[in-house]
C-alpha positions as CSV (number, residue, x, y, z in Angstrom):
1,M,154.4,120.3,24.6
2,T,154.9,116.5,25.7
3,S,151.7,114.8,26.2
4,F,153.5,112.0,29.2
5,K,150.3,110.0,29.6
6,R,150.2,109.2,25.7
7,L,153.8,109.0,24.9
8,L,155.2,106.7,28.5
9,P,153.4,103.4,27.3
10,E,155.1,104.3,23.9
11,W,158.4,104.5,25.4
12,G,158.2,101.4,27.6
13,C,156.7,102.6,30.6
14,Q,153.5,101.5,32.1
15,K,153.6,104.3,35.2
16,D,151.2,107.0,35.4
17,P,153.2,110.8,34.8
18,I,152.8,111.9,38.2
19,E,154.7,108.8,39.3
20,F,157.0,108.9,36.3
21,Y,157.9,112.6,37.6
22,R,158.2,111.8,41.1
23,E,160.7,108.8,40.1
24,V,163.1,110.6,37.9
25,H,163.4,113.6,40.5
26,Q,164.0,110.8,43.3
27,L,167.1,109.5,40.4
28,F,168.2,113.6,40.1
29,V,168.4,114.0,44.2
30,D,170.3,111.0,44.8
31,H,173.0,111.0,42.3
32,F,173.2,114.7,41.4
33,S,172.4,116.5,44.0
34,Q,175.6,118.9,43.2
35,Y,172.4,120.9,40.9
36,S,170.1,122.2,43.3
37,T,167.2,122.7,40.2
38,D,167.3,120.8,36.6
39,E,167.8,124.3,35.2
40,Q,170.9,124.7,36.8
41,L,171.9,120.6,35.2
42,K,170.9,121.7,31.8
43,R,173.6,124.4,31.7
44,H,176.2,121.1,32.2
45,P,174.9,119.4,29.0
46,A,177.9,116.5,29.8
47,E,175.8,115.7,32.8
48,A,172.8,116.6,31.5
49,L,173.4,113.4,29.0
50,A,174.8,111.7,31.7
51,F,171.3,111.9,34.0
52,C,169.5,111.0,31.3
53,N,171.8,107.8,30.1
54,L,171.3,107.0,34.4
55,V,167.5,107.2,34.2
56,R,167.4,105.6,31.3
57,A,169.2,102.2,32.9
58,K,167.6,102.6,36.3
59,M,164.5,102.7,35.1
60,N,165.3,100.2,32.1
61,L,163.6,102.2,29.5
62,P,166.2,102.1,27.0
63,K,163.8,104.1,24.1
64,L,163.1,107.0,26.6
65,P,164.3,110.5,24.9
66,D,166.6,113.0,26.4
67,E,163.9,115.6,26.1
68,A,161.2,113.1,28.1
69,I,163.4,113.0,31.1
70,L,164.5,116.8,31.2
71,G,160.9,117.7,30.5
72,A,159.7,115.4,33.6
73,L,162.1,116.9,36.1
74,E,160.9,120.2,34.8
75,N,157.2,119.4,35.1
76,H,158.2,118.1,38.2
77,R,159.8,121.5,39.4
78,K,156.5,123.7,38.2
79,I,153.9,121.4,39.6
80,G,155.4,121.7,42.7
81,K,156.2,119.3,45.5
82,R,152.7,120.2,47.3
83,K,150.5,119.1,44.7
84,M,152.7,116.1,43.6
85,V,152.1,114.5,47.3
86,K,148.7,115.3,47.1
87,V,148.2,113.1,44.2
């Protein structure tokens, strides 16, 4: 399991994990809306890689690994929109 709170600063990101999850999810919604979930995106490796490259470019985080980006998208879904709004 990825410890986002510990690892985000190592990757150059100063956001807290919830904020990071939200931003990754928003990029997914804005640019990859043809996939309704992160699970669908992961079934298309070339598109998943394109999404990861987009996130790195838009967030200016070149060291951010693919698994962190896709994990953030998954965490956003698992935590749920209701809890994301409260934080």
